[in-house]
C-alpha positions in Angstrom: 89.4 93.6 95.3 92.5 95.6 94.9 92.0 98.9 94.2 94.5 102.0 93.2 93.1 105.3 93.3 95.0 108.3 91.2 95.3 111.9 92.3 97.6 113.1 89.0 98.0 117.2 87.7 98.4 115.2 83.9 94.6 116.2 82.7 92.8 114.8 80.3 94.3 116.1 76.6 97.4 114.0 76.9 98.9 110.8 76.6 100.1 110.8 80.0 97.0 109.6 81.8 95.9 106.3 79.9 100.1 105.5 79.8 99.6 105.3 83.6 96.5 103.8 83.4 97.9 100.8 80.7 101.3 100.7 83.2 99.2 99.3 85.8 96.6 96.6 83.9 99.4 95.9 82.3 101.2 94.5 85.4 97.4 93.7 87.2 94.7 93.5 84.8 92.0 92.8 87.3 92.6 96.1 90.0 90.0 98.3 89.7 91.5 101.8 88.8 89.8 104.8 90.6 90.1 108.6 89.2 89.8 111.0 91.9 91.0 113.5 89.9 93.6 114.3 87.2 93.1 118.4 87.3 95.1 119.6 89.9 97.1 122.5 89.3 100.5 121.7 87.8 102.7 120.9 90.4 100.5 121.9 93.2 100.6 120.2 96.0 98.4 121.9 98.2 95.7 121.4 95.8 96.2 117.6 95.9 96.9 118.0 99.7 93.3 119.4 100.3 91.7 116.7 97.9 93.3 113.7 98.8 93.3 114.5 102.7 89.6 114.9 102.3 88.5 111.9 100.2 91.2 109.1 101.1 89.0 108.0 103.6 86.2 107.4 101.4 87.4 104.6 100.4 87.3 100.5 102.1 91.6 100.0 103.7 94.1 98.9 102.4 93.1 101.1 98.9 96.3 102.0 97.8 96.5 105.7 96.8 98.9 106.7 93.5 100.2 110.5 93.6 100.9 112.0 90.8 102.3 115.5 91.5 105.5 117.0 90.6 106.9 113.2 90.5 109.6 114.3 87.5 113.4 112.7 89.1 115.1 114.7 91.2 118.1 113.8 93.1 116.8 115.5 96.5 113.4 114.3 96.1 112.7 110.5 97.5 110.0 108.3 96.0 107.9 107.0 99.1 105.9 104.1 99.7 104.1 104.7 102.8 101.2 103.5 105.5 98.5 105.7 107.5 95.5 104.8 109.1 95.6 101.7 107.2 95.5 103.2 103.6 98.6 102.9 101.2 100.2 105.6 99.8 103.0 106.1 96.9 104.3 109.7 96.0 107.6 112.0 95.8 108.3 113.0 99.2 108.2 117.1 98.6 106.2 117.7 100.8 102.3 116.4 99.6 102.5 113.6 102.9 102.6 116.2 105.2 99.7 118.3 104.1 97.6 114.8 103.8 98.4 113.2 107.1 97.1 114.6 110.8 99.8 112.5 112.3 102.6 109.9 112.2 102.4 106.8 109.3 102.5 103.2 110.4 105.3 102.4 108.3 107.0 103.9 105.6 110.1 103.1 103.3 112.1 105.0 100.4 110.8 103.3 97.2 114.3 100.9 96.1 112.6 99.5 93.1 115.2 99.9 90.2 113.9 102.8 87.2 113.3 101.6 83.6 115.7 103.9 81.9 112.8 104.5 79.1 111.2 105.4 81.6 113.9 108.3 83.4 111.7 111.0 82.7 108.4 109.3 83.8 108.8 107.5 86.8 104.9 107.7 87.8 105.1 105.1 84.9 107.5 102.9 86.1 108.4 103.5 89.6 105.2 104.6 90.9 103.3 101.8 89.3 105.3 99.4 90.7 104.6 100.2 93.6 101.4 100.6 93.7 100.5 97.1 92.2 102.9 95.2 95.1 101.0 97.4 97.6 97.5 96.4 96.0 98.0 92.5 96.4 99.1 93.2 99.5 102.5 92.4 100.0 104.4 93.9 102.6 105.5 97.5 102.2 109.2 96.2 104.0 109.7 94.4 100.5 109.9 97.2 98.7 112.3 100.1 100.0 114.3 101.2 103.6 112.7 102.1 106.0 112.9 106.0 106.6 111.8 108.1 109.7 110.3 111.2 108.9 108.7 113.3 106.1 109.3 116.2 103.9 107.0 119.2 105.9 105.0 121.9 103.9 103.6 124.2 106.3 99.7 125.2 105.9 98.6 128.3 106.9 96.0 127.6 109.7 93.5 130.4 111.0 94.0 133.1 113.8 92.3 133.8 116.9 91.3 136.4 119.2 88.9 136.1 122.1 86.0 137.2 119.7 87.9 136.9 116.2 88.3 134.5 113.3 91.3 135.2 110.6 90.7 132.9 107.8 91.6 132.7 104.2 90.3 131.3 101.1 92.6 127.2 100.2 90.7 126.0 97.7 88.0 126.6 94.8 85.5 123.8 94.0 84.3 122.8 90.0 80.9 124.7 91.4 82.8 128.0 92.1 82.1 127.7 95.6 84.8 128.9 97.9 86.3 126.8 100.9 88.7 129.0 103.6 90.8 126.9 106.1 88.4 127.9 108.5 87.5 123.7 109.7 83.7 122.9 111.6 85.7 121.9 115.6 87.8 124.8 115.5 85.1 127.2 114.3 83.2 125.5 117.3 85.6 125.7 119.6 85.8 129.4 119.7 82.5 130.4 118.9 80.7 128.7 121.9 77.3 129.1 121.1 77.4 132.6 120.1 76.1 134.7 117.6 78.9 135.3 114.8 78.9 137.9 111.2 81.0 136.6 108.2 82.7 139.2 106.4 84.8 138.4 103.1 85.7 140.7 100.3 83.5 143.6 99.2 82.0 144.4 102.4 79.4 141.2 101.6 78.4 139.4 105.5 77.1 136.1 106.5 75.1 136.0 109.7 74.0 132.5 109.6 74.8 128.9 108.9 73.5 126.9 106.3 72.7 123.0 106.4 72.5 122.5 102.8 72.7 124.9 99.3 69.1 124.8 98.6 68.5 126.6 102.0 68.3 130.1 100.5 66.3 131.1 97.7 68.4 130.8 94.2 70.9 133.7 93.6 71.7 134.3 97.2 74.7 134.2 99.4 75.4 131.4 102.5 77.9 129.5 104.5 77.7 126.2 105.3 80.2 123.6 106.3 80.6 121.2 103.8 81.8 117.6 103.0 85.5 118.4 103.6 83.9 120.1 106.9 85.8 123.0 105.8 83.5 126.2 106.0 82.5 127.3 102.7 80.9 130.3 101.5 78.8 129.8 98.3 75.9 130.8 95.7 72.9 128.6 95.3 72.7 127.6 92.2 75.8 130.1 91.4 79.4 131.7 90.8 80.4 132.3 94.2 84.1 133.2 93.6 83.8 134.7 90.3 79.8 137.2 91.4 81.6 137.6 95.4 85.0 138.5 94.0 86.4 136.1 96.2 89.8 134.2 95.0 92.6 131.9 96.8 94.6 133.1 99.3 91.2 136.2 99.9 91.5 136.7 104.0 87.8 136.2 106.1 87.0 137.1 108.7 84.2 135.5 111.8 83.1 138.4 114.6 82.0 136.3 117.3 79.0 138.2 119.9 
């Protein structure tokens, strides 16, 4: 079964999402379309990268992931089709791929599909769709473009570490207002080495215990855990952690080990 996922900043109230899906179904009526999200903030490739990086591997191999973030024609930006860990990704080479991939892709091409002039302002529903449907039919990647040797790089801020401290930051706030940091479980464990810790964040709040699940503390109480993305989260059981704790994107968090 062919699967195409969609990760875009198109929202839900305009015609753009319908135009995108209709264009796919016109070429490939039997394909399964899965919406990862259409609620990425406009042009926010960091947010889209975090979502797709932590969701694509739940899909079967050979799934095609269409990325609709900042895809308007720009003479300095290539449109790429990429094979990575036996998944396919179609998007603009604006740095998004470097935020998703941990290592080098297996294969990538600059898409050479001719632009239909009536879609000049919306290549997502033309060039991107044609490339995605080509790959969903298990046709060769090499048939739709010219090989390229690299991708545009976007740097992500990594947590800083000293012997007894990690300094991280908030990188994502989900729909439940859980606050997600750039500190991964693997990174935390390497520095912690079994030691006790104190997590400090805004308003002199502290947490000293890792929870396994959100209901491990009473309703309304704060907690921290490693969520589905394997990043450290600060949450409130049945509550709004971002609003109630005053935590926003870019805010600092500090972990002291004892």
